[in-house]
DOKOL-53157 format. One line per 4 residues: their letters; for each residue x, y, z of N, C-alpha, C. Coordinates in steps of 0.05 Angstrom, whole numbers, plus 5000, padded with zeros to 4 digits. Each point is the difference from the previous one (the first is absolute). Layout:
<sites>
A> X:Y:Z:X:Y:Z:X:Y:Z  ...
</sites>
This chain:
<sites>
MINF> 8983:4588:3060:4968:5007:5011:5006:5006:5029  4987:5025:5009:5002:5008:5024:4982:4984:5019  5010:4991:5022:4980:4984:5022:4997:5020:5015  4971:5015:4996:4992:5027:5009:4976:4998:5019
RAHS> 5005:5003:5031:4977:4998:5017:5000:5022:5016  5006:5023:4987:4998:5023:5013:4980:5021:4991  4982:4986:4996:4977:5013:4991:4989:5021:5023  4982:4995:5017:4983:5017:5016:5016:5005:5027
LFVA> 5026:4983:5006:5010:5002:5020:5005:5033:5012  4993:5011:4980:5007:5032:5005:4978:5015:5015  4983:4989:5011:4985:5007:5014:5006:4997:5032  5020:5012:4996:5017:5007:5030:4991:5004:5023
PLVC> 5018:4996:5016:4985:5003:5036:5006:5032:5004  4992:5019:4985:5004:5025:5007:4992:5021:4990  4979:5021:5011:4979:5006:4993:4994:5026:5024  4989:5015:4995:4997:5028:5021:4977:4987:5018
LASP> 4998:5005:5027:4977:5003:5013:4994:5026:5015  4983:5007:4991:4987:5026:5013:4967:5002:5002  4988:5019:5017:4976:4998:5000:4991:5016:4976  4973:4990:4994:4989:5017:4975:4998:5033:5004
ATPK> 5002:5008:5026:4994:5025:5004:5024:5014:5000  5024:4989:4994:5022:5013:4997:5025:4985:4972  4987:5009:4977:5008:4984:4982:5032:5006:4992  5008:4983:4995:5032:4998:4990:5018:4999:5027
EVTD> 4990:5003:5022:5017:5003:5025:5011:4970:5005  5025:4995:4997:5009:4976:5009:5008:4997:5028  4988:4981:5018:5000:4999:5023:5024:4972:5007  4990:4977:4988:5015:4976:5004:4993:4982:4977
PLRF> 5016:5003:4977:4992:4991:4979:4997:4969:4999  5020:4984:5022:4989:4974:4997:4981:4986:5014  4983:5020:5016:4981:4991:5008:4972:4994:4979  5005:5017:4980:4983:4988:4977:4991:4970:4991
FAGR> 5022:4985:5006:4998:4978:4997:5000:4980:5022  4996:5016:5025:4989:4980:5019:4973:4997:5002  4990:4973:4997:4973:4986:4993:5000:4993:4980  4972:5000:4978:5003:4992:4981:4995:5012:4978
TETQ> 5014:4993:4973:5003:5014:4974:4996:4994:4983  4990:5010:4975:4997:4985:4978:5014:5015:4968  5010:4991:4988:5013:5007:4977:4989:4985:4977  4992:5021:4979:4993:4991:4974:5023:5009:4980
AVVK> 5003:4986:4979:5019:5011:4979:5000:4987:4974  5005:5014:4982:5003:4985:4970:5028:5005:5002  5014:4975:4989:5027:4990:4997:4999:4996:4966  5024:5016:4990:5009:4999:4975:5027:4988:5000
VLFK> 5003:4981:4984:5030:4987:5004:5007:5002:4963  5023:5008:4990:5006:4998:4979:4997:4977:4977  4982:4997:4984:4994:4982:4981:4980:4975:5011  4981:5014:5020:4986:4983:5014:4972:5015:5000
KPYR> 4979:4986:5005:4976:5014:5004:4998:5006:5026  4985:5024:5005:5000:5015:5026:4979:4983:5014  5003:5002:5032:4985:4979:5016:4999:5019:5024  4977:4988:5014:4990:5013:5026:5013:4990:5023
SRSL> 5009:5018:5016:5011:4988:5033:4983:5011:5015  4993:4987:5024:4986:5010:5026:5020:4990:5022  5003:5012:5018:5014:4987:5024:4982:5009:5024  4999:4982:5023:4991:5012:5023:5016:4998:5020
GLGR> 5006:5021:5016:5025:5001:5014:4984:5002:5034  5019:4986:5018:4997:5008:5027:5026:5008:5011  4996:5028:5007:5032:5007:5019:4991:5007:5026  5023:5000:5018:5000:5003:5026:5031:5018:5009
IEAD> 4997:5021:5014:5019:5019:5008:5008:4982:5026  5030:4995:4999:5018:4984:5017:5006:5018:5027  5010:4986:5020:5006:5022:5022:5024:5012:4994  5018:4997:4982:5022:5023:4997:4992:5017:4978
GSLT> 4971:5000:4988:4990:5019:4982:5001:4993:4974  5012:4977:4993:5003:4991:4969:4968:4988:4994  4999:5000:4980:4975:4987:4978:5009:4977:4991  4982:4973:5015:5000:4978:4983:4970:4995:4983
LVQH> 5008:4999:4974:4979:4990:4988:4995:4975:4980  4975:4987:4999:5002:4974:4987:4977:5006:4979  5011:4998:4976:4978:5003:4977:4996:4975:4991  4974:4991:4991:4995:4976:4986:4987:5008:4974
VQDD> 5014:4996:4983:5002:5002:4968:4988:4986:4988  4980:5009:4979:4983:4987:4977:5007:5018:4977  5010:4984:4980:5007:5012:4976:4978:4979:4981  4990:5012:4980:4985:4989:4981:5014:4975:4989
GKPA> 4995:4977:4997:5005:4976:4982:5027:4989:5022  5010:5003:5018:5022:4994:5019:4987:4990:5026  5021:4982:5012:4996:4991:5028:4998:5032:5021  4989:4993:5020:5002:5021:5023:5022:4999:5003
HERR> 5015:5020:5019:5026:5001:5017:5000:5019:5023  5019:4994:5015:4998:5024:5021:5031:5014:4993  4996:5029:5013:5020:5017:4999:4999:5011:5021  5027:5003:5017:5009:5011:5019:5020:5023:5005
WRVR> 4986:5022:5014:5016:5023:5008:5009:5010:5023  5024:5009:5004:5008:5009:5026:5011:5025:4996  4990:5029:5009:5005:5021:4997:5011:5015:5026  5024:5018:5004:4997:5019:5019:5011:5025:4990
QVGP> 4996:5023:5020:5008:5026:4991:5028:5000:5014  5017:5014:4981:5032:5000:5005:5000:5032:4998  4988:5016:4999:5002:5026:5000:4974:5023:4988  5007:5024:5001:4969:5014:4999:4999:4990:4968
GHYT> 4972:4994:4997:4995:4993:4967:5015:4975:4990  5017:4985:5010:5019:4979:4990:4997:4976:5014  4992:4979:4987:4981:4970:5012:5019:4984:4982  5011:4977:5017:5010:4983:4985:4994:4966:5008
GSMS> 4993:4976:4986:4991:4979:5012:5009:4982:4976  4983:4977:5001:4999:4976:4988:4979:4988:4987  5002:4988:4978:4972:4987:4981:5006:4974:4994  4986:4981:5002:5003:4970:4995:5009:4996:4969
EASG> 4995:5021:4983:5004:5000:4974:5023:5017:4986  5017:5012:5022:5018:5020:4996:5028:4981:5004  5020:5009:4992:5025:4991:4997:5016:5021:5015  4995:5004:5022:5015:5023:5014:4978:5013:5015
PVDI> 5011:5022:5006:4985:5022:5015:4981:5015:4983  4978:5014:5013:4978:5013:4990:5011:5026:5010  5009:5019:4979:5002:5029:5017:4967:5014:4990  4998:5019:5026:4974:5019:4989:5006:5027:5012
QQVG> 4997:5019:4978:5000:5029:5010:4978:5010:4995  4995:5020:5021:4974:5014:4993:5006:5026:4985  4987:5008:4976:5004:5016:4981:4976:5018:4997  4998:5026:5017:4979:5013:5006:4975:4986:5006
DRYV> 4980:4999:4994:4977:4981:5012:4997:4977:4988  5022:4991:4984:5004:4972:4986:5021:4981:5013  5003:4978:4992:5021:4983:5010:5009:4983:4974  5028:4999:5000:5012:4980:4982:5018:4980:5012
FRFK> 4988:4975:4986:5014:4978:5014:5024:4988:4975  5019:4987:5012:5023:4998:4982:5009:4972:5007  4999:4975:4980:5014:4982:5016:5006:4980:4972  5022:4980:5007:5004:4984:4978:4984:4969:5000
MKGN> 4998:4984:4977:4989:4976:5001:5019:4983:4985  4994:4976:4996:5013:4977:4992:4999:5005:4967  5016:4996:4989:5002:4999:4971:5014:5032:4987  5017:5011:5016:5007:5031:4997:4978:5015:4997
LNAE> 4977:4999:5020:4977:5012:4996:5000:5032:5016  4996:5020:4998:5000:5024:5011:4973:5008:5003  4983:5002:5026:4978:5011:5002:5001:5023:5018  4983:5023:4983:4989:5025:5006:4970:5007:5004
QWLS> 4993:4999:5029:4971:5002:5000:4991:5030:5011  4978:5015:4994:4999:5025:5010:4974:4994:5010  4995:5007:5025:4974:5004:5017:4983:5026:5012  4985:5006:4987:4986:5028:5001:4972:5000:5018
PTPD> 5000:5008:5026:4975:4998:5008:4985:5024:4990  4969:4992:5006:4979:5014:4988:5002:5028:5026  4987:5021:4993:4998:5020:5023:4989:4989:5028  4986:4984:4997:4982:4993:5022:5019:4973:5015
VAVA> 5018:4990:4985:5021:4978:5009:4988:4976:5005  4977:4995:4989:4980:4979:4995:5014:4980:4980  5009:5006:4983:5009:4985:4975:5025:5011:4993  5022:4989:4988:5018:5002:4990:5005:4986:4969
RSST> 5006:5022:4982:5003:4985:4971:5031:4985:5005  5003:4985:4986:5026:4985:4991:5010:5001:4978  5024:5001:4990:5007:5000:4972:5032:4990:5002  5001:4980:4985:5027:4985:5000:5010:4994:4981
KVRR> 5026:5006:4991:5020:4988:4977:5019:4982:5009  5007:4978:4986:5020:4983:5004:5017:5000:4974  5020:5002:5004:5023:5008:4979:5016:4977:5002  5011:4992:4979:5024:4978:4994:5021:5015:4987
FGVT> 5022:5004:5004:5025:5014:4981:4990:5027:4992  4982:5010:5015:4990:5029:4995:4974:5003:4979  4994:4976:4993:4973:4999:4987:4971:4985:5019  4985:5022:4991:4969:4990:5018:4992:4969:4984
VATT> 4998:4982:5023:4996:4976:4988:4967:4993:5015  4992:5023:5023:4974:4992:5008:4989:5020:5020  4976:5008:4996:4988:5018:5014:4978:4994:5014  4995:5013:5022:4973:4994:5016:4984:5028:5006
EGTV> 4977:5000:4998:4986:5024:5009:4973:4994:5020  4998:5010:5018:4983:4993:5026:4990:5023:5015  4982:4979:5021:4998:5021:5023:4999:4981:5024  5008:5006:5021:5001:4988:5028:4974:5014:5019
RKIG> 4987:4988:5015:4979:5009:5019:5003:4987:5022  4991:5015:5025:4998:4989:5027:4973:4986:4998  4996:4979:5008:4976:4990:5007:4990:4989:5029  5020:5007:5010:4994:4995:5033:5021:4997:5020
ES> 5000:4999:5021:5012:5002:5024:5001:4966:5010  5027:4996:5008:5003:4974:5009:4986:4995:5032
</sites>
C-alpha cells in the first residue's frame, strides 16, 4: 500500500499576477501568492474514495525576491497539517524551490501561459502539476498526476484563488 500524502500539495506557489486589464501578461508570477490564497481540490487516489482538500495559504516575498508560502491543509477525514514552500526564479520562465512534502527540489517551468511543476516524493512517487491561470489571472486551474513506476496512482483537480493581501 502506498503511503500517499500527495493530495492537494499541488496547489503550488506559482501562478501569474497581472492586472485584470492586461490578461495573460505575467509581471511577477511569485507575487500571486504574496498574501492569502485558497485552494480547493478533489483528490483521487487509486483504489480509494475521492475526497475534498482545502488549503489556506499565507505567502510573502523575501528580500532576495524568493517566495515563502505556508499552507494550512485540511483534507476530508484527516488531521489538518502544514505544508511549506520556498521558490525562487533561476532564469526566464524557470523556477526552483523546495516543498515540505517533496523529497528533493521542485522544478517549475513556464510553458506558454501555463506552469508545470515536477518533483519527487517518498515511495518512488513522481508528481507533475499543471497550473493554468484564467485570462483575468484571478484564479488558476490545477491538474496533477502522481505516478509510481510510470503508473498513475493519484490525481487532483482544483482551483487556487487569491483572497487578500498580507
